[in-house]
Every structure is written in C-alpha cells, then in structure tokens.
C-alpha positions in Angstrom: 108.1 92.7 138.1 111.0 92.7 135.7 108.8 92.2 132.7 106.5 95.0 133.8 109.4 97.4 134.1 110.5 96.6 130.6 107.1 97.3 129.0 107.4 101.1 128.9 110.9 100.8 127.4 109.6 98.4 124.7 106.7 100.7 124.0 109.1 103.6 123.6 111.3 101.6 121.3 108.3 100.7 119.2 107.4 104.3 118.9 110.9 105.3 117.8 111.0 102.4 115.4 107.6 103.3 113.9 108.7 106.9 113.4 111.9 105.7 111.6 109.9 103.3 109.5 107.6 106.0 108.3 110.6 108.1 107.2 112.6 105.2 105.8 113.5 106.0 102.2 116.4 105.3 99.8 119.2 107.8 99.8 118.1 109.0 96.3 114.9 110.2 97.9 116.8 112.3 100.5 119.3 113.6 97.9 116.5 114.7 95.5 114.6 116.3 98.4 117.8 118.1 99.5 118.3 119.4 96.0 114.7 120.6 95.8 115.1 122.3 99.2 118.2 123.9 97.9 116.6 125.0 94.7 113.0 125.9 95.5 113.7 128.6 98.2 116.3 130.4 96.0 113.9 130.2 93.1 111.1 131.7 95.2 113.5 134.3 96.5 114.7 135.1 92.9 111.1 135.4 91.8 110.5 137.9 94.6 113.6 139.8 93.7 112.7 139.8 90.0 109.3 141.1 90.8 110.7 143.9 93.0 113.3 144.6 90.3 110.5 144.9 87.7 108.5 147.1 90.0 111.6 149.3 90.5 112.1 149.3 86.7 108.5 150.3 86.1 108.8 153.1 88.7 112.0 154.3 87.0 110.4 154.1 83.6 107.3 156.0 84.8 109.5 158.6 86.4 111.4 158.9 83.1 108.2 159.2 81.2 106.8 161.8 83.6 110.1 163.7 83.2 109.7 163.5 79.4 106.1 164.7 79.4 107.0 167.4 81.8 109.9 168.4 79.5 107.5 168.6 76.5 105.2 170.7 78.6 108.0 173.1 79.4 109.1 173.3 75.7 105.5 174.1 74.7 105.2 176.8 77.4 108.5 178.3 76.4 107.3 178.5 72.8 104.0 180.1 73.8 105.8 182.5 76.1 108.2 183.4 73.3 105.2 184.1 71.0 103.6 186.2 73.7 106.9 188.2 74.1 107.0 188.7 70.3 103.4 190.0 70.4 104.2 192.3 73.3 107.0 193.9 71.2 104.9 194.2 68.1 102.1 195.8 70.2 104.4 198.7 70.8 105.1 199.2 67.1 104.5 202.8 65.8 103.0 201.5 62.6 100.4 199.6 64.7 99.6 202.6 66.9 99.1 204.8 63.7 97.0 202.1 62.1 99.6 201.6 59.3 98.9 197.9 58.8 101.0 197.7 55.6 104.0 199.0 57.5 103.2 196.7 60.3 103.2 193.6 58.0 106.5 194.6 56.5 108.0 195.0 60.0 106.5 191.7 61.1 107.7 189.8 58.1 111.3 191.0 58.9 110.9 190.2 62.6 109.4 186.8 62.1 111.9 185.7 59.3 113.4 182.4 60.2 110.7 181.4 62.6 107.6 179.3 62.2 105.2 182.1 63.3 102.9 184.3 61.2 101.3 187.5 62.3 97.5 188.2 62.0 95.5 191.3 62.9 91.9 190.6 63.7 89.3 193.3 64.2 86.2 193.3 66.5 84.2 191.8 63.6 86.6 188.9 63.5 87.8 189.9 60.1 91.5 189.6 59.2 93.2 193.0 58.5 96.5 191.3 57.6 98.1 187.9 57.5 101.8 187.5 56.8 101.2 184.2 55.1 100.0 186.2 52.1 100.8 189.6 50.6 99.2 192.7 52.1 95.9 193.6 50.5 94.9 190.0 49.8 91.2 189.4 50.5 91.4 187.4 53.7 87.9 187.1 55.1 87.0 186.3 58.7 89.2 184.3 61.1 88.7 180.5 61.2 88.8 180.6 65.1 86.0 183.0 66.1 85.4 181.3 69.5 88.9 181.9 70.8 89.0 185.4 69.3 85.7 186.2 71.0 87.0 185.0 74.4 90.2 187.1 74.0 88.0 190.2 73.3 85.8 189.5 76.3 88.6 188.8 78.8 91.1 191.3 77.4 93.9 188.8 78.2 96.2 186.8 76.0 94.5 183.6 74.9 95.8 180.4 73.3 93.4 178.7 70.9 92.6 175.1 70.3 93.8 173.3 67.2 91.7 174.3 64.1 92.0 174.1 60.4 93.1 177.4 59.0 91.4 178.5 55.8 94.3 180.7 54.7 97.0 178.2 55.7 95.1 175.2 54.6 96.7 173.4 57.5 96.0 172.5 61.1 97.2 175.5 63.1 96.7 177.2 66.5 96.7 180.9 67.5 98.0 183.0 70.3 95.9 186.2 70.7 96.8 189.5 72.5 94.2 192.2 72.7 95.5 195.7 71.8 93.7 199.1 71.8 94.7 201.4 69.0 95.2 205.2 69.3 91.8 205.6 67.7 90.2 203.6 70.5 89.6 200.6 68.2 90.2 197.2 69.8 92.0 194.6 67.7 93.8 191.2 68.3 97.4 190.8 67.5 97.7 187.1 66.7 100.6 184.8 66.1 99.7 181.6 64.4 101.8 178.4 63.9 101.3 175.2 62.0 100.8 172.1 64.1 103.3 170.2 62.0 106.0 172.6 63.2 105.5 171.3 66.7 106.8 167.8 65.8 110.2 168.8 67.2 108.8 169.0 70.7 107.8 165.4 70.8 110.0 162.6 69.4 110.6 158.9 70.1 114.2 159.4 71.3 112.8 160.8 74.6 110.5 157.8 75.2 111.1 154.2 76.4 110.7 151.4 73.8 107.0 150.7 73.0 105.8 154.1 74.2 104.2 156.9 72.1 103.5 160.5 73.0 101.1 163.2 71.8 100.1 166.8 72.6 96.4 167.4 72.9 94.4 170.6 73.1 91.8 171.2 75.9 89.2 169.5 73.7 91.3 166.3 73.3 92.3 167.0 69.7 95.7 165.8 68.6 98.1 168.6 67.9 101.2 166.5 67.3 101.9 162.8 67.9 104.8 160.3 67.5 102.2 157.6 66.6 100.9 157.9 63.0 97.7 156.2 64.2 96.9 159.3 66.3 96.0 161.7 63.5 96.6 165.4 63.8 93.3 167.2 64.1 91.4 164.1 65.2 90.2 163.4 68.8 92.6 161.3 70.8 91.5 157.6 70.9 91.9 157.2 74.7 89.5 158.9 77.1 91.9 161.1 79.0 90.2 164.4 78.1 88.4 166.4 79.4 89.3 164.9 82.8 92.2 166.8 84.4 94.1 163.7 85.4 97.8 164.2 85.9 100.3 161.3 86.5 100.1 157.6 85.8 96.9 155.8 85.0 95.2 153.1 83.0 92.9 153.2 80.0 91.1 150.7 77.8 90.2 150.9 74.1 88.9 148.1 71.8 89.5 145.5 74.5 93.1 146.5 74.9 94.6 147.8 78.1 96.9 150.8 78.0 99.2 152.5 80.5 99.0 156.2 80.3 101.3 159.0 81.7 99.8 162.5 81.4 101.0 166.1 82.2 99.2 169.4 81.9 100.3 172.8 80.7 98.6 175.5 82.8 99.6 178.2 80.3 97.9 176.7 77.3 95.4 174.2 78.8 96.9 171.5 76.6 97.7 168.0 77.8 100.8 166.0 77.1 100.1 162.2 76.9 102.5 159.2 76.7 100.9 155.7 76.3 101.8 152.1 75.6 100.0 148.8 75.5 100.0 147.2 79.0 101.1 143.9 77.4 104.1 145.6 75.8 105.1 147.2 79.1 104.8 143.9 81.0 106.4 141.8 78.3 110.0 142.1 79.6 108.9 141.1 83.1 106.9 138.1 81.8 109.8 137.1 79.6 112.2 137.3 82.6 109.8 135.3 84.8 109.4 132.6 82.1 113.2 132.4 81.8 113.4 132.0 85.5 110.8 129.2 85.6 112.2 127.2 82.7 115.8 127.7 83.8 114.9 126.7 87.3 113.1 123.6 86.1 116.0 122.7 83.8 118.5 123.1 86.6 116.3 121.1 89.0 116.0 118.3 86.5 119.8 118.2 86.0 120.4 118.3 89.7 117.9 115.5 90.4 119.5 113.3 87.7 122.9 113.9 89.2 121.5 113.2 92.7 120.1 109.8 91.5 123.4 108.8 89.9 125.3 109.8 93.1 122.8 107.9 95.2 123.4 104.8 93.2 127.1 105.1 93.7 126.8 105.8 97.4 124.4 102.9 97.8 126.8 100.5 96.2 129.6 101.7 98.4 127.4 101.5 101.5 126.6 97.9 100.7 130.3 97.2 100.4 130.9 98.8 103.7 128.2 96.7 105.3 129.9 93.6 104.0 133.3 94.8 105.4 131.6 95.4 108.8 130.3 91.9 108.7 133.8 90.6 108.1 135.1 92.7 110.9 132.5 91.2 113.2 133.6 87.8 112.2 137.2 88.7 113.2 138.5 88.7 109.7 140.9 91.2 108.2 139.3 94.1 106.4 141.4 95.9 103.8 140.9 99.6 103.2 139.0 100.4 99.9 138.6 103.3 97.5 135.1 104.7 97.1 133.4 107.3 95.0 132.7 109.4 98.1 136.0 110.3 99.8 134.3 110.4 103.2 133.5 106.7 102.7 137.2 106.0 102.3 137.5 107.3 105.9 134.9 104.9 107.1 136.6 102.0 105.2 139.9 103.0 106.7 138.3 103.1 110.2 136.9 99.6 109.7 140.3 98.4 108.7 141.9 99.9 111.7 139.2 98.8 114.2 140.9 95.6 115.1 144.2 97.3 115.8 142.4 100.0 117.8 140.6 97.4 119.9 144.0 95.7 120.7 145.5 99.1 121.6 142.5 99.8 123.8 142.9 96.6 125.7 146.6 97.3 126.2 145.8 100.8 127.5 143.3 99.3 129.9 145.9 96.9 131.3 148.4 99.8 131.5 145.9 101.9 133.4 145.2 99.0 135.8 148.9 98.7 136.5 149.1 102.4 137.0 146.2 102.4 139.4 147.7 99.6 141.4 151.1 101.4 141.4 149.6 104.7 142.7 147.5 102.8 145.3 150.7 101.2 146.6 152.3 104.6 146.8 149.3 106.1 148.7 149.4 103.2 151.1 153.1 103.7 151.7 152.6 107.4 152.4 149.7 106.7 154.7 151.8 104.1 156.5 154.6 106.7 156.9 152.2 109.2 158.3 150.8 106.6 160.7 154.2 105.7 162.0 155.3 109.4 162.4 152.0 110.4 164.0 152.2 107.5 166.5 155.8 108.6 167.4 155.0 112.3 168.0 151.8 112.2 170.2 151.1 111.1 173.7 147.4 110.2 173.5 145.0 108.3 171.2 142.8 111.4 170.7 145.7 113.6 169.7 146.9 110.8 167.4 143.5 110.4 165.8 143.2 114.1 165.2 146.7 114.5 163.8 146.4 111.5 161.6 143.0 112.6 160.3 144.3 116.0 159.3 147.3 114.5 157.5 145.1 112.1 155.7 142.8 115.0 154.7 145.7 117.0 153.3 146.8 113.9 151.3 143.2 113.6 150.1 143.2 117.2 148.9 146.4 116.6 147.0 144.9 113.5 145.5 141.8 115.3 144.4 143.9 117.9 142.6 146.0 115.1 141.1 143.0 113.3 139.8 141.3 116.5 138.5 144.4 117.5 136.6 145.9 114.2 135.9 146.8 114.9 132.3 147.8 118.6 132.6 149.4 118.6 136.0 148.5 120.8 139.0 149.2 124.6 139.3 151.5 125.2 142.2 149.4 128.2 143.3 146.2 126.1 143.3 148.0 123.4 145.3 149.2 125.9 147.9 145.8 127.5 148.3 144.2 124.1 148.6 146.5 122.9 151.3 146.6 126.1 153.3 142.9 126.8 153.1 142.0 125.0 156.4 144.6 127.0 158.3 143.9 130.5 156.9 142.6 132.7 159.8 139.6 135.1 159.5 142.0 137.8 158.4 143.0 136.2 155.1 145.7 138.9 154.5 147.9 137.1 157.1 148.6 134.3 154.6 150.2 135.5 151.3 150.6 133.1 148.4 152.3 134.2 145.2 154.6 133.3 142.4 154.8 132.7 138.6 152.7 129.9 137.0 154.3 126.6 137.6 152.5 123.3 136.7 153.8 120.1 138.5 152.9 116.5 137.8 150.8 114.3 140.1 153.6 112.7 142.0 155.4 116.0 142.7 152.0 117.6 143.7 151.4 114.8 146.2 154.8 115.4 147.9 154.6 119.2 147.8 151.1 119.0 149.2 152.2 117.0 152.2 155.0 119.4 152.8 152.7 122.5 152.6 150.3 120.7 155.0 153.0 120.1 157.6 154.4 123.6 157.3 150.9 125.0 157.8 150.2 122.6 160.7 153.4 123.7 162.5 152.7 127.4 161.9 149.2 127.0 163.4 150.6 125.2 166.4 153.9 126.9 167.2 154.5 129.6 164.6 153.0 132.7 163.0 149.5 131.3 162.8 149.4 130.4 166.5 148.7 134.0 167.6 146.6 136.9 166.3 149.4 138.9 164.5 151.7 136.5 162.7 152.0 136.5 158.9 153.0 133.7 156.6 154.6 134.4 153.2 154.5 131.4 150.8 156.3 132.5 147.5 158.4 131.1 144.7 160.4 132.2 141.7 162.1 130.5 138.8 165.9 130.8 138.9 168.4 129.0 136.6 166.0 126.1 135.8 165.0 125.6 139.4 162.0 126.4 141.5 163.1 128.7 144.4 160.5 128.1 147.1 160.4 130.3 150.3 158.3 129.7 153.4 158.7 132.7 155.7 156.9 133.2 159.0 156.9 136.6 160.8 155.4 137.7 164.1 155.6 134.3 165.7 156.1 133.8 169.4 159.5 132.0 169.4 160.8 130.1 172.4 164.5 129.5 171.5 165.2 127.1 174.3 162.2 124.9 173.5 163.1 124.9 169.8 166.7 123.9 170.6 165.6 120.9 172.6 162.6 119.9 170.5 163.2 117.0 168.1 162.2 117.3 164.5 158.5 116.6 163.7 156.9 114.9 160.7 156.9 118.2 158.7 160.7 118.6 159.0 161.1 115.0 157.9 158.9 115.6 154.9 160.8 118.6 153.9 164.3 117.3 154.5 163.9 113.7 153.6 161.0 113.3 151.1 161.6 116.6 149.2 165.3 116.0 149.2 165.1 112.3 148.1 162.0 112.4 145.9 162.5 115.7 144.1 166.3 116.2 144.6 165.6 119.4 146.4 168.2 121.5 148.3 166.9 122.9 151.6 167.9 125.5 154.1 166.2 126.0 157.5 166.7 129.3 159.3 165.3 130.4 162.7 164.7 134.1 162.5 164.0 136.2 165.6 160.3 136.5 164.5 159.7 133.1 162.9 161.1 130.2 160.9 162.2 130.4 157.3 162.5 127.5 154.8 164.4 127.9 151.5 163.9 125.1 149.0 165.4 124.7 145.5 163.8 122.1 143.3 164.9 121.3 139.7 162.0 122.0 137.3 162.6 118.7 135.6 161.6 117.0 138.8 158.4 118.9 139.0 157.4 117.9 135.5 158.2 114.2 135.9 161.3 114.3 133.7 163.8 113.2 136.4 164.4 109.9 138.2 161.7 110.0 140.8 161.7 106.4 142.1 158.2 106.1 143.6 159.4 103.9 146.4 161.9 106.5 147.6 159.5 109.4 147.3 157.0 107.8 149.6 159.1 105.8 152.0 159.2 106.9 155.7 162.4 108.3 157.2 
C-alpha cells in the first residue's frame, strides 16, 4: 500500500527532473540568451522606428517637393499673367488703334525696357508686322508658331504657345498671343515672346532636396527649362509623364532605372512642372541607416556576448567555491566569509558563514519559546483554578456552577484568542472590550456604548482586563443595567497624565439598596479590586449611583505595555 501511494509522487518527480534536465545549461548559455533577448527586441523596435522615420522623412520630402513644384507653377502663372496684363495695356494704345505700327514699336520698346519680353504683331496671314527684337522695317517673314497663332485667331482668346525655335531670335522661345481688332476691322495678334533661357530663374536647385532635379515642360512634353543639363531645352523629356495629366507623386522607369517623380500642372499655360530623382538615390539614406543599425547591433551583440561569457566564467568559479563552503558547513566546519566578483555572492558567502550561529540562535529561541509556553500555561491554569474556587463559593447548585464556570472560561478563552492573534503587537483595548461584551449586548446594540482613544495593551494585561470586563458585563446582565429592557452601559476611557482612566457606568438599572448593602462581593469585584490592583497597580473607586453602579479605574500606561513589574504569580493568584 505504501509503495503504491509513492508511485504518483515518484512519477511527478521524474517529470520535473526530466523538464529540468532538458533545460539544464551552463550559466554562460543563459547570460548570452538574456543579452540576446535584451538586444534583439530593441533592435527590431529600432528597425521599425527607423522605417517609420524614413517614411515620415519621405512624406516630408515629397511634401516639400510638391510645395516647390507648386511654387514654380505659381511663378510661371504670375509671369504669364504679367505678360497678359502688358498686352492688355498695349491693346489700348492709340498708335495700335490708328495702325501706326512704327509708333507702337517705339512705345513697346520703352515699355518693355528692362524686361525679358519682346512685342510682335502678327496679321491674319501669320506674317509679322513688327518685332521689337529688330528695328522697325526689317523684313520679318511669317511667324514660326503658326499653330498657336491659328488657334488664337479661331478662339479669340489669349493663348500660350508651346516651346518652339524662333527664326528671328534664333533661340528657343514661347509666345503669349492676345487677339485684337483694329479700328479698320482687321484682326491681328498682339504677342509677347520670351526666351526659354530667361526662365531659368524660376527653377533652381536650391529649392530641391539633394539628388533631385526639376524641369518645366510644355503640353507636348518638350523641356522649356531644366536644372539637369541632361534634360536638354527643346528636346522631349526623357520620362513618360506627358501627355498624361498626372499630378502628385509617382514612379517612372527609363533605361532599366527606376525614378521617383513629383509633378504639378499649370492650368493657365497647360505646362507641367516635374521634379525627379533616381529611386536608388532617394532610398540610399534609409538603406545606409539600416545597414548602420544592423552592423552596429551585431557589433554590440558580439561585445555583450563576449562580456557575458567572461562574467559567466567568473560566476561559475565563485559558485563552485560556494559549493565547497556549503560542504564544509554541512560537515560542521567553520566557513569564513569570502570576497567574490559578484557582490551578491558575497551576501551568500556571508550567509553561509553565519548559518551556524543562526542555527544556534534558533535553538535558543525554541527553548525560550517552550519556557514561555510553559509559563503562560501555568498562568492560565492558575487563573482557571481561581475562577473555579470563586464560582464554587458563589453558587448553590451544580448546574449554576457549571454555567457560571463555563461562561468565565469562555471569556478567558476570548481574551486568550486575542492575545494569540496579536501576540507581537498587543491587543487594542476597544477590540478587547467589544470581544468580551459581545455575548451580553442586547438586541438594541445602542444600549452598550464603547469608546475611547486607541490604546494597545500587552497579552498579560489583556488577559486581566478581559476577565474584569467579562465579570462587569455578567453582573450588569444579572443585577444591573442589562437586566431590564431600558438600562444603558457606558464603557469609556481616556488618557490622563500617563494613566488610563477607565469608566464603567450603568444607568437605568433596577437598584435594591438593601440587597446591595447585605450582598457580599462577587468574583467580578474581586477581579477589579484585587487582580487589577495587584497585577496592574490600578487605583479603583466604586460608586453606587441611584440608577446604577459606577467603576472608576486608573491604570499606569507602563503596566499596560508590559514595562512595569507585573509578577505573573500575583496577577493570576486568587483572592
């Protein structure tokens, strides 16, 4: 039977032992694992943060580029709007209305002095009547941009041309046409032309992020101006972003190279502003940061693992020394405290050195506690003997004796329970009073009032006070305020001049003065007058009031805290 009962336990031990065996490794293994656990999650977290930071940086860069392209578009539209305003002013010229083109050229040359604009007048046959690039009367020939001029005549609205090569200017230029009807009824085009190279100020590298280039394209995709020398003016743009009206951020591919592109659109001119960069150049800082993170993390992990191995060796050496010291302790030999690399191991070594002394002290404490238990048991027996003698002397029948003695023992037991529960801290007087009076409190709990400041008494004083409270409550329930339906008991105390002033006052009791005068003192009076007086050096006064008894007791606080001379034999001896 016994062997069968042990089998489950042995099986459980084998399971635990097997689990521990599978995870049994040197301390270096656990230190390196701990370091890896400490490094890898932060590394992953840092990688995630780096990625998010790069994404945020890309968004900020894209926002900056969009702002830059938008700013270029606004500059272009301001320039075109300014040219249109100039044309609107010249369209009201008296020389133009009279058909005085010579006077108109002189007026225009003065008005356009200091600007990059030149005035042309184009008739319905697309011939140039004047061009402020050359003196008046020079044979000019037809305009080099008939398509845009034709569209302007057909729509009757201001029109901005594409980029074209001007025969008169011998440069890449663009025109802004405004149809005008002369007084004679003839329709002409007032045109301002400007060189593409004069637009370089609208697009410059200072407004772009490193690695990025920008260009202005006409609606056919021809480069008007560019910060990249490879994007030649007058040539089609090398990326396929035109004619698609794509605004914002996108990707493009050319000659097996990926590009990131940011585009904006000018509604006034139909031109497109483009910023672009190689995807590899844009992603290079993020890749560089990630590589630094990887190599830095690997280097730190290697250094930490090396340090962990060195620490593990030192700890293992000290642990083996501690094991030898523990063996010496088991043999009963003296173990001196040692210094170790790990300061916590010094504590273990000191604990091993002090183990023998601690064991001796523990044995002494056990012997002391046994003597204390024996001493308290003798006190309890002495108190019980006193209660037995007094109960036998105050009753007339065995049944009454048994009931009286049982209640007194129960009260003593309640005091003992409190004493044991609060052996180290002592017992609160209020808790002791409620504990002893609880069996006597009537249904109307307001008839028993308990109150006073916090006072903690030691176990011996609690035992004596508990007996006194029990006897006072017993007498009150038999002869005093608790023997009827209206009596009230006030149990209160205060602290006065280093003494506990305790008051037991009964009111509303049915008092028989003649019976009280002839009645001998009971056990409760003996406890109060003898045991309190002798054990706790208390001063007592007993007063018979017309409506109930009153006890006044003064006890030095030093007696309640075990600081006075409380000879245990006197405290528990019968009267």
